[in-house]
Every structure is written in structure tokens, then in C-alpha cells.
N, C-alpha and C positions, 0 to 999 in steps of 0.2 A: 247210309243207308237204314231204315226203321226194321230192329230185329223181326220183328214182327209179320214183313213180309216175304211172300211167294218169295223164289228163282224171277219165276217167271214176270213178277209183277216186278221184283229188285230190276230187270232185266229191257224191262218197259222204259225202268224211269232210265236206262242208260241209254234206251236209245232219245231218251225226249230233250239230253245230255245238247247245251251249245257246242261246239269245241273245245274252246276252253278248261268249260265247267268237264269236259270231259277230260279232257286230257291233267288235270289239276286231279280228278278223281283215279285215272291211273297214277301217275306220281307217288300221289299217295300208299298206293297201291303195291312198290312195288319188294319183291320179293313174294307176296302174296301167291298162291297158285288156285289160291278158291278158283273153284267154276266160275263164279263174278264176275274174277278181275281177268281170267283167261278171257270171260264174253268181253268186258270193256277196252283189254288191247289192242285184242280184235279188231276188236267198231272203229279203233280209235285207225289200227293201220288203212281197214278200209277206206276211211275218211279222207288219212293224206292220199293216202292213190291216187282217192276221183281225182284228188282235187290236184295230186302232179298231174295226172293222167288230162284235164280242163285248162292248166297254163301252159301244158309241154312239156314239164320236166321230169314225168315219167318215161325212164328206158327199160325196156325190157330186150335183154342183152339172150338173151335163152336162146329163142333161135339161131342167134346168128354164134353161138359158142357150139351149139349143134353138127354145125354145115362140115364136110369135108375143108380140106387145101385145095382138093381141084372145086369145088364149089362156090370156094370163098375166088381162087382169081380166078373163076368165070365172070361172079359178080364183079371182079375190081374191073373185065373187061366191060362190062356191059354200061357201069359209071359212069368211067375213061368219059367222056364226053357230058357227063352231067354235074353241074357246077351249083 
């Protein structure tokens, strides 16, 4: 990135990157905790999560992990006949 750019301009450039370019940008900055590097890592994570959601591979287990044993047993009974 051009050192004369403002942070907002640099962030705009990150948003314009395709996924491969963004992945390379993030890989080149491993261990760098600058605001721009964090922004780029977050953008890449968001894109990867969106892609995973779109292709059905994103699994969010937070809701299931928070269920009590009795709730899980109730769900088991509800889902018994579902295949």
C-alpha cells in the first residue's frame, strides 16, 4: 500500500481486492497487528464465512452448545422420526 494513503483509503483498497489478493495481503502481514492488517483479516474472515454460509458448510453450534441436557433430550425425541 502507498504510504501516503489515509487509513480510510487503504481500507477502501482492501474492500476492492478479490479474495485471492486479499488472502495474499493477509498472509504477507501475519504477526502484524496494525489497524489495516486487523481490518483485512476481519474482511477475509467475513468473506470466508459468507462463502461457507452460501455453500452450506458453515456450521454454527453456539445455540446447541448452550442447551441443557433436558433440552437436548427433548430435541432428540422431536428429531427421532426425521431422516
